All heavy atoms as a GROMACS GRO file, in nm:
protein
  596
    1MET      N    1   0.082  -0.120   0.000
    1MET     CA    2   0.000   0.000   0.000
    1MET      C    3   0.087   0.126   0.001
    1MET      O    4   0.048   0.226  -0.055
    1MET     CB    5  -0.092  -0.005   0.122
    1MET     CG    6  -0.198   0.098   0.119
    1MET     SD    7  -0.314   0.064  -0.013
    1MET     CE    8  -0.449   0.161   0.041
    2SER      N    9   0.200   0.120   0.060
    2SER     CA   10   0.288   0.235   0.070
    2SER      C   11   0.332   0.288  -0.068
    2SER      O   12   0.346   0.407  -0.087
    2SER     CB   13   0.412   0.198   0.152
    2SER     OG   14   0.502   0.306   0.155
    3GLU      N   15   0.350   0.197  -0.163
    3GLU     CA   16   0.391   0.237  -0.296
    3GLU      C   17   0.283   0.322  -0.363
    3GLU      O   18   0.314   0.419  -0.432
    3GLU     CB   19   0.416   0.110  -0.379
    3GLU     CG   20   0.537   0.098  -0.463
    3GLU     CD   21   0.656   0.186  -0.436
    3GLU    OE1   22   0.721   0.173  -0.331
    3GLU    OE2   23   0.686   0.267  -0.523
    4ILE      N   24   0.158   0.288  -0.343
    4ILE     CA   25   0.047   0.364  -0.400
    4ILE      C   26   0.044   0.505  -0.339
    4ILE      O   27   0.026   0.605  -0.411
    4ILE     CB   28  -0.087   0.292  -0.380
    4ILE    CG1   29  -0.090   0.163  -0.460
    4ILE    CG2   30  -0.204   0.382  -0.416
    4ILE    CD1   31  -0.208   0.075  -0.433
    5ASN      N   32   0.064   0.514  -0.209
    5ASN     CA   33   0.067   0.645  -0.142
    5ASN      C   34   0.176   0.732  -0.200
    5ASN      O   35   0.157   0.851  -0.223
    5ASN     CB   36   0.086   0.629   0.008
    5ASN     CG   37  -0.031   0.566   0.076
    5ASN    OD1   38  -0.145   0.588   0.036
    5ASN    ND2   39  -0.006   0.488   0.177
    6LYS      N   40   0.292   0.674  -0.223
    6LYS     CA   41   0.404   0.748  -0.281
    6LYS      C   42   0.370   0.799  -0.420
    6LYS      O   43   0.400   0.912  -0.456
    6LYS     CB   44   0.530   0.662  -0.285
    6LYS     CG   45   0.593   0.642  -0.150
    6LYS     CD   46   0.718   0.557  -0.162
    6LYS     CE   47   0.775   0.529  -0.023
    6LYS     NZ   48   0.894   0.443  -0.030
    7LYS      N   49   0.306   0.712  -0.501
    7LYS     CA   50   0.269   0.752  -0.637
    7LYS      C   51   0.168   0.866  -0.637
    7LYS      O   52   0.178   0.960  -0.715
    7LYS     CB   53   0.213   0.633  -0.715
    7LYS     CG   54   0.319   0.533  -0.755
    7LYS     CD   55   0.260   0.423  -0.839
    7LYS     CE   56   0.368   0.327  -0.884
    7LYS     NZ   57   0.317   0.228  -0.979
    8ILE      N   58   0.069   0.857  -0.548
    8ILE     CA   59  -0.033   0.961  -0.537
    8ILE      C   60   0.033   1.093  -0.499
    8ILE      O   61   0.010   1.196  -0.561
    8ILE     CB   62  -0.142   0.922  -0.435
    8ILE    CG1   63  -0.226   0.808  -0.491
    8ILE    CG2   64  -0.229   1.042  -0.400
    8ILE    CD1   65  -0.321   0.746  -0.390
    9CYS      N   66   0.116   1.090  -0.394
    9CYS     CA   67   0.180   1.214  -0.347
    9CYS      C   68   0.276   1.270  -0.450
    9CYS      O   69   0.282   1.392  -0.470
    9CYS     CB   70   0.251   1.188  -0.214
    9CYS     SG   71   0.137   1.161  -0.076
   10ASN      N   72   0.352   1.182  -0.517
   10ASN     CA   73   0.446   1.228  -0.619
   10ASN      C   74   0.373   1.296  -0.734
   10ASN      O   75   0.418   1.400  -0.784
   10ASN     CB   76   0.531   1.113  -0.672
   10ASN     CG   77   0.639   1.071  -0.574
   10ASN    OD1   78   0.676   1.146  -0.485
   10ASN    ND2   79   0.687   0.950  -0.590
   11LEU      N   80   0.262   1.239  -0.776
   11LEU     CA   81   0.185   1.300  -0.885
   11LEU      C   82   0.135   1.438  -0.846
   11LEU      O   83   0.153   1.534  -0.922
   11LEU     CB   84   0.067   1.211  -0.924
   11LEU     CG   85  -0.026   1.270  -1.032
   11LEU    CD1   86   0.044   1.270  -1.166
   11LEU    CD2   87  -0.155   1.194  -1.039
   12ILE      N   88   0.078   1.449  -0.729
   12ILE     CA   89   0.026   1.579  -0.682
   12ILE      C   90   0.141   1.678  -0.666
   12ILE      O   91   0.130   1.794  -0.709
   12ILE     CB   92  -0.051   1.562  -0.550
   12ILE    CG1   93  -0.178   1.479  -0.573
   12ILE    CG2   94  -0.087   1.698  -0.490
   12ILE    CD1   95  -0.248   1.434  -0.447
   13ALA      N   96   0.250   1.635  -0.609
   13ALA     CA   97   0.365   1.723  -0.585
   13ALA      C   98   0.428   1.770  -0.716
   13ALA      O   99   0.453   1.890  -0.734
   13ALA     CB  100   0.470   1.653  -0.497
   14GLU      N  101   0.453   1.678  -0.805
   14GLU     CA  102   0.525   1.711  -0.929
   14GLU      C  103   0.439   1.783  -1.031
   14GLU      O  104   0.487   1.874  -1.101
   14GLU     CB  105   0.583   1.584  -0.991
   14GLU     CG  106   0.693   1.523  -0.905
   14GLU     CD  107   0.734   1.385  -0.953
   14GLU    OE1  108   0.689   1.340  -1.062
   14GLU    OE2  109   0.812   1.319  -0.880
   15GLU      N  110   0.314   1.743  -1.040
   15GLU     CA  111   0.227   1.801  -1.145
   15GLU      C  112   0.157   1.928  -1.101
   15GLU      O  113   0.128   2.015  -1.184
   15GLU     CB  114   0.123   1.698  -1.190
   15GLU     CG  115   0.181   1.577  -1.257
   15GLU     CD  116   0.247   1.609  -1.390
   15GLU    OE1  117   0.197   1.694  -1.465
   15GLU    OE2  118   0.352   1.547  -1.417
   16TRP      N  119   0.128   1.942  -0.971
   16TRP     CA  120   0.044   2.055  -0.930
   16TRP      C  121   0.110   2.145  -0.826
   16TRP      O  122   0.112   2.265  -0.846
   16TRP     CB  123  -0.092   2.004  -0.879
   16TRP     CG  124  -0.171   1.932  -0.983
   16TRP    CD1  125  -0.169   1.958  -1.118
   16TRP    CD2  126  -0.260   1.825  -0.965
   16TRP    NE1  127  -0.254   1.872  -1.184
   16TRP    CE2  128  -0.312   1.789  -1.092
   16TRP    CE3  129  -0.304   1.753  -0.853
   16TRP    CZ2  130  -0.404   1.687  -1.110
   16TRP    CZ3  131  -0.395   1.652  -0.871
   16TRP    CH2  132  -0.445   1.619  -0.998
   17ILE      N  133   0.160   2.089  -0.719
   17ILE     CA  134   0.217   2.174  -0.613
   17ILE      C  135   0.340   2.248  -0.666
   17ILE      O  136   0.358   2.367  -0.639
   17ILE     CB  137   0.251   2.093  -0.487
   17ILE    CG1  138   0.124   2.036  -0.426
   17ILE    CG2  139   0.324   2.181  -0.385
   17ILE    CD1  140   0.146   1.942  -0.307
   18SER      N  141   0.423   2.180  -0.742
   18SER     CA  142   0.546   2.243  -0.792
   18SER      C  143   0.516   2.360  -0.886
   18SER      O  144   0.598   2.450  -0.901
   18SER     CB  145   0.632   2.140  -0.865
   18SER     OG  146   0.568   2.096  -0.983
   19LYS      N  147   0.397   2.361  -0.946
   19LYS     CA  148   0.360   2.467  -1.040
   19LYS      C  149   0.282   2.580  -0.973
   19LYS      O  150   0.253   2.681  -1.036
   19LYS     CB  151   0.282   2.409  -1.156
   19LYS     CG  152   0.366   2.312  -1.237
   19LYS     CD  153   0.286   2.243  -1.343
   19LYS     CE  154   0.378   2.144  -1.416
   19LYS     NZ  155   0.304   2.056  -1.505
   20ALA      N  156   0.249   2.560  -0.846
   20ALA     CA  157   0.175   2.663  -0.772
   20ALA      C  158   0.269   2.774  -0.730
   20ALA      O  159   0.390   2.755  -0.720
   20ALA     CB  160   0.108   2.601  -0.649
   21LYS      N  161   0.212   2.890  -0.704
   21LYS     CA  162   0.290   3.005  -0.660
   21LYS      C  163   0.365   2.976  -0.530
   21LYS      O  164   0.479   3.015  -0.512
   21LYS     CB  165   0.197   3.125  -0.643
   21LYS     CG  166   0.266   3.254  -0.610
   21LYS     CD  167   0.165   3.368  -0.602
   21LYS     CE  168   0.235   3.497  -0.564
   21LYS     NZ  169   0.137   3.607  -0.555
   22SER      N  170   0.299   2.903  -0.439
   22SER     CA  171   0.358   2.863  -0.311
   22SER      C  172   0.275   2.750  -0.253
   22SER      O  173   0.166   2.722  -0.301
   22SER     CB  174   0.359   2.980  -0.213
   22SER     OG  175   0.226   3.018  -0.179
   23ASN      N  176   0.328   2.687  -0.149
   23ASN     CA  177   0.252   2.582  -0.081
   23ASN      C  178   0.123   2.640  -0.024
   23ASN      O  179   0.018   2.577  -0.031
   23ASN     CB  180   0.334   2.522   0.034
   23ASN     CG  181   0.448   2.438  -0.016
   23ASN    OD1  182   0.464   2.416  -0.135
   23ASN    ND2  183   0.531   2.393   0.076
   24ARG      N  184   0.132   2.759   0.031
   24ARG     CA  185   0.015   2.824   0.089
   24ARG      C  186  -0.090   2.852  -0.017
   24ARG      O  187  -0.209   2.830   0.004
   24ARG     CB  188   0.057   2.954   0.158
   24ARG     CG  189  -0.057   3.022   0.231
   24ARG     CD  190  -0.004   3.141   0.314
   24ARG     NE  191  -0.106   3.193   0.401
   24ARG     CZ  192  -0.196   3.285   0.366
   24ARG    NH1  193  -0.194   3.336   0.245
   24ARG    NH2  194  -0.286   3.326   0.452
   25ALA      N  195  -0.047   2.899  -0.132
   25ALA     CA  196  -0.140   2.928  -0.241
   25ALA      C  197  -0.210   2.800  -0.287
   25ALA      O  198  -0.331   2.800  -0.310
   25ALA     CB  199  -0.068   2.993  -0.358
   26PHE      N  200  -0.133   2.692  -0.300
   26PHE     CA  201  -0.194   2.564  -0.340
   26PHE      C  202  -0.298   2.521  -0.236
   26PHE      O  203  -0.408   2.479  -0.272
   26PHE     CB  204  -0.088   2.456  -0.356
   26PHE     CG  205  -0.143   2.325  -0.403
   26PHE    CD1  206  -0.160   2.300  -0.538
   26PHE    CD2  207  -0.181   2.227  -0.312
   26PHE    CE1  208  -0.215   2.179  -0.582
   26PHE    CE2  209  -0.235   2.106  -0.354
   26PHE     CZ  210  -0.252   2.082  -0.489
   27ALA      N  211  -0.262   2.531  -0.109
   27ALA     CA  212  -0.353   2.491  -0.001
   27ALA      C  213  -0.482   2.573  -0.006
   27ALA      O  214  -0.592   2.516   0.002
   27ALA     CB  215  -0.284   2.507   0.134
   28LEU      N  216  -0.470   2.703  -0.018
   28LEU     CA  217  -0.589   2.789  -0.024
   28LEU      C  218  -0.675   2.760  -0.146
   28LEU      O  219  -0.798   2.755  -0.136
   28LEU     CB  220  -0.548   2.935  -0.021
   28LEU     CG  221  -0.488   2.988   0.110
   28LEU    CD1  222  -0.436   3.129   0.092
   28LEU    CD2  223  -0.593   2.983   0.220
   29ASP      N  224  -0.612   2.739  -0.259
   29ASP     CA  225  -0.685   2.714  -0.384
   29ASP      C  226  -0.756   2.579  -0.385
   29ASP      O  227  -0.850   2.558  -0.462
   29ASP     CB  228  -0.591   2.720  -0.504
   29ASP     CG  229  -0.541   2.861  -0.531
   29ASP    OD1  230  -0.600   2.958  -0.478
   29ASP    OD2  231  -0.441   2.874  -0.606
   30HIS      N  232  -0.707   2.485  -0.300
   30HIS     CA  233  -0.762   2.350  -0.302
   30HIS      C  234  -0.834   2.312  -0.173
   30HIS      O  235  -0.863   2.196  -0.150
   30HIS     CB  236  -0.649   2.250  -0.333
   30HIS     CG  237  -0.596   2.270  -0.471
   30HIS    ND1  238  -0.500   2.363  -0.500
   30HIS    CD2  239  -0.628   2.209  -0.588
   30HIS    CE1  240  -0.474   2.359  -0.630
   30HIS    NE2  241  -0.550   2.267  -0.685
   31ASN      N  242  -0.859   2.413  -0.090
   31ASN     CA  243  -0.937   2.393   0.034
   31ASN      C  244  -0.877   2.287   0.126
   31ASN      O  245  -0.948   2.203   0.182
   31ASN     CB  246  -1.084   2.358  -0.001
   31ASN     CG  247  -1.176   2.374   0.117
   31ASN    OD1  248  -1.152   2.455   0.205
   31ASN    ND2  249  -1.281   2.294   0.119
   32ILE      N  250  -0.744   2.290   0.139
   32ILE     CA  251  -0.675   2.202   0.232
   32ILE      C  252  -0.580   2.284   0.317
   32ILE      O  253  -0.552   2.401   0.286
   32ILE     CB  254  -0.597   2.088   0.161
   32ILE    CG1  255  -0.490   2.142   0.066
   32ILE    CG2  256  -0.695   1.996   0.086
   32ILE    CD1  257  -0.402   2.035   0.004
   33ASP      N  258  -0.529   2.226   0.423
   33ASP     CA  259  -0.439   2.293   0.514
   33ASP      C  260  -0.298   2.295   0.456
   33ASP      O  261  -0.257   2.200   0.389
   33ASP     CB  262  -0.441   2.219   0.649
   33ASP     CG  263  -0.381   2.300   0.760
   33ASP    OD1  264  -0.424   2.416   0.779
   33ASP    OD2  265  -0.291   2.248   0.828
   34GLU      N  266  -0.224   2.401   0.482
   34GLU     CA  267  -0.087   2.410   0.432
   34GLU      C  268   0.000   2.298   0.492
   34GLU      O  269   0.090   2.247   0.424
   34GLU     CB  270  -0.027   2.546   0.466
   34GLU     CG  271   0.111   2.566   0.407
   34GLU     CD  272   0.169   2.704   0.435
   34GLU    OE1  273   0.098   2.788   0.492
   34GLU    OE2  274   0.286   2.724   0.400
   35LYS      N  275  -0.030   2.256   0.612
   35LYS     CA  276   0.043   2.146   0.674
   35LYS      C  277   0.026   2.018   0.592
   35LYS      O  278   0.120   1.940   0.576
   35LYS     CB  279  -0.007   2.125   0.817
   35LYS     CG  280   0.056   2.010   0.890
   35LYS     CD  281   0.011   2.004   1.035
   35LYS     CE  282  -0.136   1.970   1.044
   35LYS     NZ  283  -0.184   1.947   1.181
   36THR      N  284  -0.090   2.000   0.534
   36THR     CA  285  -0.116   1.883   0.450
   36THR      C  286  -0.031   1.889   0.325
   36THR      O  287   0.022   1.786   0.280
   36THR     CB  288  -0.265   1.876   0.414
   36THR    OG1  289  -0.342   1.871   0.534
   36THR    CG2  290  -0.296   1.754   0.329
   37VAL      N  291  -0.014   2.006   0.269
   37VAL     CA  292   0.070   2.022   0.150
   37VAL      C  293   0.213   1.981   0.182
   37VAL      O  294   0.278   1.909   0.107
   37VAL     CB  295   0.065   2.166   0.095
   37VAL    CG1  296   0.162   2.184  -0.021
   37VAL    CG2  297  -0.076   2.204   0.054
   38ARG      N  298   0.262   2.025   0.297
   38ARG     CA  299   0.399   1.986   0.338
   38ARG      C  300   0.410   1.835   0.356
   38ARG      O  301   0.513   1.776   0.319
   38ARG     CB  302   0.439   2.060   0.466
   38ARG     CG  303   0.461   2.209   0.446
   38ARG     CD  304   0.527   2.275   0.566
   38ARG     NE  305   0.454   2.259   0.690
   38ARG     CZ  306   0.361   2.341   0.736
   38ARG    NH1  307   0.329   2.449   0.666
   38ARG    NH2  308   0.300   2.319   0.851
   39LYS      N  309   0.308   1.772   0.409
   39LYS     CA  310   0.310   1.627   0.425
   39LYS      C  311   0.312   1.556   0.290
   39LYS      O  312   0.382   1.456   0.273
   39LYS     CB  313   0.188   1.580   0.507
   39LYS     CG  314   0.196   1.615   0.653
   39LYS     CD  315   0.073   1.566   0.726
   39LYS     CE  316   0.076   1.601   0.872
   39LYS     NZ  317  -0.045   1.554   0.943
   40ILE      N  318   0.236   1.608   0.194
   40ILE     CA  319   0.236   1.549   0.060
   40ILE      C  320   0.375   1.557  -0.001
   40ILE      O  321   0.418   1.466  -0.071
   40ILE     CB  322   0.130   1.619  -0.030
   40ILE    CG1  323  -0.010   1.587   0.020
   40ILE    CG2  324   0.147   1.579  -0.175
   40ILE    CD1  325  -0.121   1.669  -0.044
   41LEU      N  326   0.446   1.665   0.026
   41LEU     CA  327   0.579   1.685  -0.031
   41LEU      C  328   0.687   1.599   0.034
   41LEU      O  329   0.796   1.586  -0.020
   41LEU     CB  330   0.618   1.832  -0.022
   41LEU     CG  331   0.536   1.927  -0.110
   41LEU    CD1  332   0.568   2.072  -0.076
   41LEU    CD2  333   0.560   1.898  -0.256
   42GLN      N  334   0.658   1.538   0.147
   42GLN     CA  335   0.755   1.450   0.213
   42GLN      C  336   0.779   1.328   0.125
   42GLN      O  337   0.692   1.283   0.053
   42GLN     CB  338   0.705   1.404   0.350
   42GLN     CG  339   0.697   1.514   0.451
   42GLN     CD  340   0.634   1.467   0.583
   42GLN    OE1  341   0.584   1.356   0.593
   42GLN    NE2  342   0.638   1.553   0.682
   43LYS      N  343   0.899   1.273   0.134
   43LYS     CA  344   0.936   1.161   0.049
   43LYS      C  345   0.900   1.025   0.108
   43LYS      O  346   0.928   0.922   0.048
   43LYS     CB  347   1.087   1.164   0.021
   43LYS     CG  348   1.132   1.289  -0.052
   43LYS     CD  349   1.070   1.298  -0.187
   43LYS     CE  350   1.112   1.425  -0.258
   43LYS     NZ  351   1.033   1.452  -0.375
   44ASP      N  352   0.836   1.021   0.225
   44ASP     CA  353   0.809   0.891   0.289
   44ASP      C  354   0.670   0.835   0.259
   44ASP      O  355   0.627   0.739   0.320
   44ASP     CB  356   0.832   0.900   0.439
   44ASP     CG  357   0.743   1.005   0.507
   44ASP    OD1  358   0.668   1.074   0.437
   44ASP    OD2  359   0.753   1.019   0.630
   45GLY      N  360   0.597   0.892   0.165
   45GLY     CA  361   0.469   0.835   0.125
   45GLY      C  362   0.356   0.862   0.221
   45GLY      O  363   0.297   0.771   0.277
   46TYR      N  364   0.325   0.985   0.242
   46TYR     CA  365   0.213   1.027   0.327
   46TYR      C  366   0.085   0.958   0.284
   46TYR      O  367   0.052   0.951   0.165
   46TYR     CB  368   0.199   1.179   0.317
   46TYR     CG  369   0.075   1.239   0.377
   46TYR    CD1  370   0.049   1.228   0.512
   46TYR    CD2  371  -0.016   1.308   0.298
   46TYR    CE1  372  -0.065   1.285   0.568
   46TYR    CE2  373  -0.130   1.365   0.352
   46TYR     CZ  374  -0.154   1.353   0.488
   46TYR     OH  375  -0.265   1.408   0.542
   47GLU      N  376   0.011   0.903   0.380
   47GLU     CA  377  -0.119   0.840   0.351
   47GLU      C  378  -0.225   0.948   0.341
   47GLU      O  379  -0.286   0.986   0.440
   47GLU     CB  380  -0.155   0.738   0.459
   47GLU     CG  381  -0.074   0.613   0.450
   47GLU     CD  382  -0.127   0.503   0.542
   47GLU    OE1  383  -0.250   0.494   0.560
   47GLU    OE2  384  -0.044   0.431   0.595
   48ILE      N  385  -0.248   0.994   0.222
   48ILE     CA  386  -0.339   1.105   0.199
   48ILE      C  387  -0.483   1.059   0.223
   48ILE      O  388  -0.526   0.958   0.167
   48ILE     CB  389  -0.318   1.163   0.058
   48ILE    CG1  390  -0.397   1.292   0.040
   48ILE    CG2  391  -0.350   1.064  -0.049
   48ILE    CD1  392  -0.355   1.371  -0.083
   49PRO      N  393  -0.557   1.129   0.308
   49PRO     CA  394  -0.696   1.092   0.332
   49PRO      C  395  -0.780   1.112   0.205
   49PRO      O  396  -0.754   1.201   0.123
   49PRO     CB  397  -0.741   1.189   0.441
   49PRO     CG  398  -0.616   1.239   0.503
   49PRO     CD  399  -0.512   1.237   0.395
   50LEU      N  400  -0.880   1.030   0.189
   50LEU     CA  401  -0.967   1.036   0.072
   50LEU      C  402  -1.031   1.175   0.059
   50LEU      O  403  -1.039   1.229  -0.051
   50LEU     CB  404  -1.073   0.927   0.079
   50LEU     CG  405  -1.165   0.916  -0.043
   50LEU    CD1  406  -1.085   0.893  -0.169
   50LEU    CD2  407  -1.266   0.807  -0.022
   51ILE      N  408  -1.073   1.234   0.170
   51ILE     CA  409  -1.138   1.366   0.164
   51ILE      C  410  -1.042   1.470   0.109
   51ILE      O  411  -1.083   1.560   0.034
   51ILE     CB  412  -1.195   1.407   0.301
   51ILE    CG1  413  -1.281   1.534   0.289
   51ILE    CG2  414  -1.085   1.428   0.404
   51ILE    CD1  415  -1.407   1.516   0.208
   52THR      N  416  -0.914   1.459   0.141
   52THR     CA  417  -0.815   1.553   0.088
   52THR      C  418  -0.800   1.535  -0.063
   52THR      O  419  -0.797   1.632  -0.139
   52THR     CB  420  -0.679   1.533   0.158
   52THR    OG1  421  -0.697   1.552   0.297
   52THR    CG2  422  -0.575   1.629   0.105
   53LEU      N  423  -0.794   1.412  -0.105
   53LEU     CA  424  -0.784   1.383  -0.249
   53LEU      C  425  -0.909   1.432  -0.323
   53LEU      O  426  -0.898   1.490  -0.431
   53LEU     CB  427  -0.765   1.233  -0.269
   53LEU     CG  428  -0.724   1.186  -0.407
   53LEU    CD1  429  -0.603   1.261  -0.459
   53LEU    CD2  430  -0.698   1.038  -0.406
   54ILE      N  431  -1.023   1.416  -0.261
   54ILE     CA  432  -1.149   1.464  -0.321
   54ILE      C  433  -1.146   1.616  -0.334
   54ILE      O  434  -1.183   1.670  -0.439
   54ILE     CB  435  -1.271   1.417  -0.239
   54ILE    CG1  436  -1.290   1.267  -0.254
   54ILE    CG2  437  -1.396   1.493  -0.278
   54ILE    CD1  438  -1.392   1.207  -0.159
   55ARG      N  439  -1.101   1.686  -0.231
   55ARG     CA  440  -1.095   1.833  -0.236
   55ARG      C  441  -1.000   1.880  -0.345
   55ARG      O  442  -1.030   1.977  -0.417
   55ARG     CB  443  -1.050   1.888  -0.101
   55ARG     CG  444  -1.156   1.878   0.004
   55ARG     CD  445  -1.108   1.929   0.136
   55ARG     NE  446  -1.214   1.919   0.236
   55ARG     CZ  447  -1.194   1.922   0.366
   55ARG    NH1  448  -1.071   1.936   0.413
   55ARG    NH2  449  -1.294   1.911   0.448
   56ILE      N  450  -0.885   1.814  -0.359
   56ILE     CA  451  -0.790   1.852  -0.462
   56ILE      C  452  -0.852   1.830  -0.601
   56ILE      O  453  -0.843   1.917  -0.687
   56ILE     CB  454  -0.658   1.776  -0.445
   56ILE    CG1  455  -0.585   1.823  -0.318
   56ILE    CG2  456  -0.567   1.794  -0.568
   56ILE    CD1  457  -0.465   1.738  -0.278
   57CYS      N  458  -0.914   1.716  -0.619
   57CYS     CA  459  -0.975   1.686  -0.749
   57CYS      C  460  -1.090   1.781  -0.780
   57CYS      O  461  -1.104   1.825  -0.894
   57CYS     CB  462  -1.023   1.540  -0.752
   57CYS     SG  463  -0.888   1.421  -0.764
   58GLU      N  464  -1.171   1.814  -0.679
   58GLU     CA  465  -1.281   1.909  -0.701
   58GLU      C  466  -1.227   2.045  -0.743
   58GLU      O  467  -1.283   2.109  -0.833
   58GLU     CB  468  -1.365   1.924  -0.575
   58GLU     CG  469  -1.458   1.808  -0.550
   58GLU     CD  470  -1.536   1.820  -0.421
   58GLU    OE1  471  -1.504   1.906  -0.335
   58GLU    OE2  472  -1.633   1.741  -0.404
   59ALA      N  473  -1.119   2.090  -0.682
   59ALA     CA  474  -1.060   2.219  -0.717
   59ALA      C  475  -1.004   2.216  -0.860
   59ALA      O  476  -1.004   2.318  -0.929
   59ALA     CB  477  -0.951   2.255  -0.619
   60LYS      N  478  -0.960   2.098  -0.902
   60LYS     CA  479  -0.907   2.082  -1.039
   60LYS      C  480  -1.019   2.051  -1.138
   60LYS      O  481  -0.991   2.032  -1.257
   60LYS     CB  482  -0.804   1.968  -1.043
   60LYS     CG  483  -0.680   1.993  -0.963
   60LYS     CD  484  -0.596   2.092  -1.035
   60LYS     CE  485  -0.466   2.118  -0.959
   60LYS     NZ  486  -0.396   2.234  -1.009
   61GLU      N  487  -1.144   2.042  -1.086
   61GLU     CA  488  -1.260   2.003  -1.168
   61GLU      C  489  -1.231   1.871  -1.239
   61GLU      O  490  -1.249   1.855  -1.359
   61GLU     CB  491  -1.295   2.114  -1.266
   61GLU     CG  492  -1.338   2.241  -1.197
   61GLU     CD  493  -1.376   2.353  -1.291
   61GLU    OE1  494  -1.359   2.338  -1.414
   61GLU    OE2  495  -1.426   2.455  -1.242
   62MET      N  496  -1.187   1.774  -1.160
   62MET     CA  497  -1.149   1.644  -1.209
   62MET      C  498  -1.219   1.536  -1.127
   62MET      O  499  -1.232   1.549  -1.005
   62MET     CB  500  -0.996   1.628  -1.196
   62MET     CG  501  -0.942   1.494  -1.228
   62MET     SD  502  -0.765   1.480  -1.193
   62MET     CE  503  -0.699   1.594  -1.310
   63LYS      N  504  -1.263   1.432  -1.192
   63LYS     CA  505  -1.321   1.318  -1.122
   63LYS      C  506  -1.208   1.234  -1.061
   63LYS      O  507  -1.097   1.232  -1.114
   63LYS     CB  508  -1.402   1.232  -1.218
   63LYS     CG  509  -1.525   1.299  -1.271
   63LYS     CD  510  -1.601   1.205  -1.361
   63LYS     CE  511  -1.724   1.273  -1.416
   63LYS     NZ  512  -1.801   1.182  -1.502
   64LEU      N  513  -1.240   1.167  -0.953
   64LEU     CA  514  -1.141   1.078  -0.890
   64LEU      C  515  -1.096   0.971  -0.989
   64LEU      O  516  -0.977   0.935  -0.992
   64LEU     CB  517  -1.199   1.012  -0.765
   64LEU     CG  518  -1.189   1.089  -0.636
   64LEU    CD1  519  -1.259   1.014  -0.524
   64LEU    CD2  520  -1.047   1.119  -0.598
   65SER      N  521  -1.187   0.920  -1.068
   65SER     CA  522  -1.150   0.817  -1.165
   65SER      C  523  -1.046   0.868  -1.264
   65SER      O  524  -0.953   0.796  -1.301
   65SER     CB  525  -1.273   0.765  -1.239
   65SER     OG  526  -1.338   0.870  -1.307
   66THR      N  527  -1.059   0.994  -1.304
   66THR     CA  528  -0.962   1.054  -1.395
   66THR      C  529  -0.826   1.067  -1.327
   66THR      O  530  -0.723   1.041  -1.387
   66THR     CB  531  -1.011   1.192  -1.443
   66THR    OG1  532  -1.140   1.177  -1.501
   66THR    CG2  533  -0.915   1.254  -1.542
   67PHE      N  534  -0.828   1.107  -1.198
   67PHE     CA  535  -0.704   1.118  -1.124
   67PHE      C  536  -0.632   0.984  -1.120
   67PHE      O  537  -0.512   0.975  -1.147
   67PHE     CB  538  -0.728   1.168  -0.980
   67PHE     CG  539  -0.606   1.168  -0.896
   67PHE    CD1  540  -0.516   1.273  -0.904
   67PHE    CD2  541  -0.578   1.063  -0.810
   67PHE    CE1  542  -0.400   1.273  -0.828
   67PHE    CE2  543  -0.462   1.061  -0.734
   67PHE     CZ  544  -0.373   1.168  -0.743
   68PHE      N  545  -0.704   0.876  -1.090
   68PHE     CA  546  -0.641   0.745  -1.080
   68PHE      C  547  -0.592   0.696  -1.215
   68PHE      O  548  -0.494   0.620  -1.222
   68PHE     CB  549  -0.733   0.646  -1.011
   68PHE     CG  550  -0.739   0.666  -0.863
   68PHE    CD1  551  -0.853   0.718  -0.804
   68PHE    CD2  552  -0.630   0.639  -0.781
   68PHE    CE1  553  -0.857   0.740  -0.666
   68PHE    CE2  554  -0.633   0.659  -0.645
   68PHE     CZ  555  -0.747   0.710  -0.587
   69LYS      N  556  -0.655   0.739  -1.323
   69LYS     CA  557  -0.606   0.704  -1.455
   69LYS      C  558  -0.470   0.771  -1.480
   69LYS      O  559  -0.384   0.714  -1.550
   69LYS     CB  560  -0.706   0.745  -1.563
   69LYS     CG  561  -0.826   0.656  -1.569
   69LYS     CD  562  -0.926   0.702  -1.674
   69LYS     CE  563  -1.050   0.618  -1.669
   69LYS     NZ  564  -1.154   0.666  -1.763
   70LEU      N  565  -0.451   0.890  -1.426
   70LEU     CA  566  -0.323   0.959  -1.439
   70LEU      C  567  -0.208   0.881  -1.372
   70LEU      O  568  -0.092   0.895  -1.412
   70LEU     CB  569  -0.327   1.099  -1.380
   70LEU     CG  570  -0.418   1.200  -1.449
   70LEU    CD1  571  -0.424   1.330  -1.368
   70LEU    CD2  572  -0.368   1.229  -1.589
   71LEU      N  573  -0.242   0.802  -1.272
   71LEU     CA  574  -0.140   0.726  -1.199
   71LEU      C  575  -0.089   0.606  -1.277
   71LEU      O  576   0.018   0.554  -1.247
   71LEU     CB  577  -0.197   0.677  -1.065
   71LEU     CG  578  -0.222   0.782  -0.959
   71LEU    CD1  579  -0.288   0.718  -0.838
   71LEU    CD2  580  -0.092   0.847  -0.917
   72ASN      N  581  -0.166   0.561  -1.375
   72ASN     CA  582  -0.127   0.444  -1.454
   72ASN      C  583  -0.104   0.321  -1.367
   72ASN      O  584  -0.003   0.251  -1.380
   72ASN     CB  585  -0.003   0.473  -1.540
   72ASN     CG  586  -0.030   0.574  -1.646
   72ASN    OD1  587  -0.136   0.575  -1.706
   72ASN    ND2  588   0.066   0.662  -1.668
   73ILE      N  589  -0.196   0.297  -1.275
   73ILE     CA  590  -0.183   0.175  -1.191
   73ILE      C  591  -0.298   0.080  -1.218
   73ILE      O  592  -0.395   0.112  -1.274
   73ILE     CB  593  -0.178   0.208  -1.040
   73ILE    CG1  594  -0.296   0.296  -0.999
   73ILE    CG2  595  -0.047   0.272  -1.006
   73ILE    CD1  596  -0.305   0.318  -0.849
   0.00000   0.00000   0.00000
């Protein structure tokens, strides 16, 4: 399960957080806490709660199924 967590966090970090103005800006734009953004950026595979993933996808106007297709798993 840890490998999946790493893939999820890496995708969010590399594709979206890295392109945001700041961690704080990403957090505000996606209705999550800045502390959560820092946890996602950690390299140890943060277990992202489903509600957090849902909030990020809603802010991106993306379905969860589309997000998981991006993971190629």
